[in-house]
ZAMARGU-4260 file (C-alpha; in steps of 0.2 Angstrom, whole numbers, plus 5000, padded with zeros to 4 digits):
<rodrens>
0) 4956/4865/5158 | 4945/4859/5145 | 4947/4841/5151 | 4940/4845/5168 | 4924/4851/5162
5) 4913/4854/5177 | 4902/4870/5176 | 4901/4882/5190 | 4900/4900/5196 | 4914/4910/5205
10) 4909/4925/5214 | 4920/4940/5216 | 4933/4940/5230 | 4926/4956/5239 | 4911/4966/5242
15) 4918/4981/5234 | 4921/4972/5218 | 4903/4965/5218 | 4897/4982/5215 | 4902/4980/5197
20) 4905/4961/5194 | 4891/4950/5199 | 4899/4933/5196 | 4910/4923/5183 | 4901/4910/5175
25) 4911/4895/5168 | 4901/4885/5155 | 4907/4869/5145 | 4894/4867/5132 | 4889/4850/5126
30) 4880/4844/5111 | 4861/4850/5112 | 4864/4858/5129 | 4857/4875/5122 | 4841/4873/5111
35) 4838/4884/5095 | 4825/4894/5104 | 4836/4898/5119 | 4835/4917/5123 | 4842/4929/5136
40) 4829/4939/5146 | 4832/4957/5148 | 4840/4962/5165 | 4848/4979/5161 | 4866/4971/5164
45) 4881/4970/5153 | 4892/4955/5150 | 4910/4952/5145 | 4911/4935/5135 | 4926/4925/5131
50) 4924/4909/5122 | 4936/4896/5114 | 4930/4886/5099 | 4945/4874/5098 | 4956/4886/5087
55) 4953/4904/5093 | 4947/4915/5107 | 4931/4925/5104 | 4930/4940/5115 | 4914/4951/5115
60) 4906/4965/5125 | 4887/4963/5127 | 4878/4979/5131 | 4864/4980/5144 | 4849/4971/5139
65) 4832/4979/5137 | 4823/4966/5126 | 4825/4947/5124 | 4840/4942/5114 | 4840/4925/5104
70) 4856/4915/5108 | 4850/4899/5101 | 4861/4884/5100 | 4877/4895/5096 | 4886/4891/5113
75) 4886/4872/5108 | 4900/4875/5096 | 4912/4882/5110 | 4923/4871/5121 | 4923/4883/5135
80) 4914/4899/5138 | 4918/4912/5152 | 4904/4925/5155 | 4909/4939/5166 | 4892/4945/5172
85) 4892/4964/5177 | 4880/4975/5187 | 4870/4988/5178 | 4883/5001/5179 | 4898/4988/5179
90) 4901/4990/5161 | 4903/5009/5162 | 4915/5007/5176 | 4926/4995/5167 | 4925/5003/5149
95) 4922/5022/5155 | 4913/5023/5138 | 4895/5029/5135 | 4883/5014/5136 | 4870/5021/5125
100) 4877/5013/5109 | 4880/4997/5118 | 4862/4992/5124 | 4856/4976/5116 | 4871/4974/5106
105) 4885/4961/5105 | 4901/4969/5100 | 4919/4964/5097 | 4929/4968/5113 | 4944/4972/5103
110) 4934/4986/5093 | 4928/4994/5109 | 4943/4992/5121 | 4958/4985/5113 | 4969/4986/5129
115) 4956/4976/5139 | 4954/4964/5125 | 4973/4960/5125 | 4974/4958/5143 | 4959/4946/5144
120) 4964/4937/5129 | 4981/4933/5136 | 4973/4927/5152 | 4962/4915/5143 | 4976/4909/5132
125) 4988/4905/5146 | 4978/4900/5161 | 4980/4881/5165 | 4964/4880/5176 | 4947/4888/5177
130) 4950/4896/5194 | 4967/4903/5188 | 4958/4910/5173 | 4945/4918/5184 | 4958/4925/5196
135) 4968/4932/5182 | 4953/4941/5174 | 4948/4948/5191 | 4966/4955/5194 | 4964/4964/5177
140) 4947/4971/5180 | 4952/4977/5198 | 4963/4990/5190 | 4948/4996/5181 | 4938/4997/5197
145) 4950/5006/5208 | 4945/5023/5203 | 4926/5025/5204 | 4918/5034/5189 | 4900/5030/5192
150) 4889/5044/5198 | 4884/5043/5216 | 4867/5049/5211 | 4865/5035/5199 | 4871/5022/5213
155) 4858/5029/5224 | 4844/5029/5211 | 4848/5011/5206 | 4848/5006/5224 | 4831/5014/5227
160) 4824/5006/5211 | 4830/4988/5216 | 4824/4990/5234 | 4807/4995/5228 | 4807/4981/5215
165) 4803/4994/5202 | 4788/5001/5210 | 4794/5019/5211 | 4791/5035/5202 | 4804/5045/5193
170) 4799/5060/5202 | 4802/5052/5219 | 4820/5047/5213 | 4823/5064/5207 | 4818/5071/5224
175) 4829/5059/5234 | 4844/5062/5223 | 4842/5080/5221 | 4843/5078/5202 | 4830/5083/5189
180) 4822/5070/5179 | 4831/5076/5164 | 4848/5074/5173 | 4843/5057/5179 | 4839/5051/5161
185) 4856/5058/5155 | 4865/5048/5169 | 4856/5032/5165 | 4858/5033/5147 | 4877/5037/5149
190) 4881/5024/5163 | 4868/5010/5161 | 4862/5012/5143 | 4844/5016/5145 | 4833/5030/5152
195) 4826/5029/5170 | 4808/5023/5166 | 4815/5008/5155 | 4827/5004/5170 | 4812/5004/5182
200) 4801/4994/5171 | 4815/4980/5168 | 4818/4979/5187 | 4799/4976/5190 | 4799/4963/5176
205) 4814/4954/5184 | 4805/4954/5201 | 4790/4946/5193 | 4802/4933/5185 | 4810/4928/5201
210) 4793/4925/5209 | 4787/4914/5194 | 4804/4904/5195 | 4803/4901/5214 | 4785/4895/5216
215) 4769/4891/5207 | 4761/4908/5204 | 4743/4915/5204 | 4745/4929/5191 | 4731/4940/5198
220) 4740/4940/5215 | 4757/4943/5208 | 4751/4957/5197 | 4745/4966/5213 | 4762/4962/5222
225) 4771/4970/5207 | 4761/4986/5207 | 4751/4983/5191 | 4734/4991/5189 | 4726/4974/5185
230) 4730/4958/5177 | 4727/4964/5160 | 4741/4977/5162 | 4752/4964/5170 | 4750/4952/5155
235) 4752/4966/5142 | 4768/4973/5150 | 4775/4955/5153 | 4773/4951/5134 | 4780/4968/5128
240) 4796/4965/5138 | 4798/4946/5136 | 4789/4942/5119 | 4779/4929/5128 | 4764/4929/5139
245) 4766/4924/5158 | 4757/4908/5155 | 4768/4904/5140 | 4784/4908/5150 | 4778/4896/5164
250) 4777/4882/5151 | 4794/4885/5143 | 4805/4892/5157 | 4820/4881/5152 | 4820/4890/5135
255) 4826/4906/5144 | 4840/4913/5154 | 4834/4929/5164 | 4843/4935/5179 | 4861/4941/5184
260) 4860/4933/5202 | 4849/4917/5200 | 4855/4905/5187 | 4846/4890/5180 | 4854/4873/5184
265) 4856/4870/5165 | 4869/4884/5166 | 4878/4882/5182 | 4879/4871/5197 | 4885/4886/5208
270) 4901/4877/5215 | 4917/4886/5218 | 4929/4872/5214 | 4942/4867/5202 | 4937/4849/5197
</rodrens>
């Protein structure tokens, strides 16, 4: 498997699974592929990470991100890395544990869910090909997905926030879901790892990042599209979440990895193959 080191993404086999698992990202890091300043941008999603460094398998749970996390050149030391990128409530569905303590943390999977760790470790240790590895992991995770534990109200709220690109008030979500704002915050803290306002804010931030990535941007126009009061508010909020100004981000985009559905070429070629 390591000899055939083409990088690619594999998407889940059914729409139902994609509610919880966004994609499987296979990475074969090379020397200097990841720079010391390389950082993960917040996207409110969790990740299961499996890496082989030549002698052992390292399995981790990464909680939902609300702030930039410096990854740096760490992945360069691995022979192969499998990142199972989850939806905002995917980690709760799979672990059935409160996400409040997981947010912005990298934790040993064995410490959090030993049964899941053993199953994924065995899959990683015995798979002969990357596709075999992904398919085996998916079969393991499907067992955690068969019985839904995610609140219907949270699903509805998350869909509303996504559809409106984070331009929505908590009061409107409460009215549509028939949950109080306090109840919604409890749901989001438990099943996503952050309160509703933070989740809304990060969704709007990611909407901005997608527009910056896709085409040259006039920030004044983009700040209006994203629902900010003015460009000063836009600049301030962008820096508060990302740690850099919008202009600095434009100049150094290759230093960042930001979104759960759109991947930089440096990370993946988006090919479902077994080369």
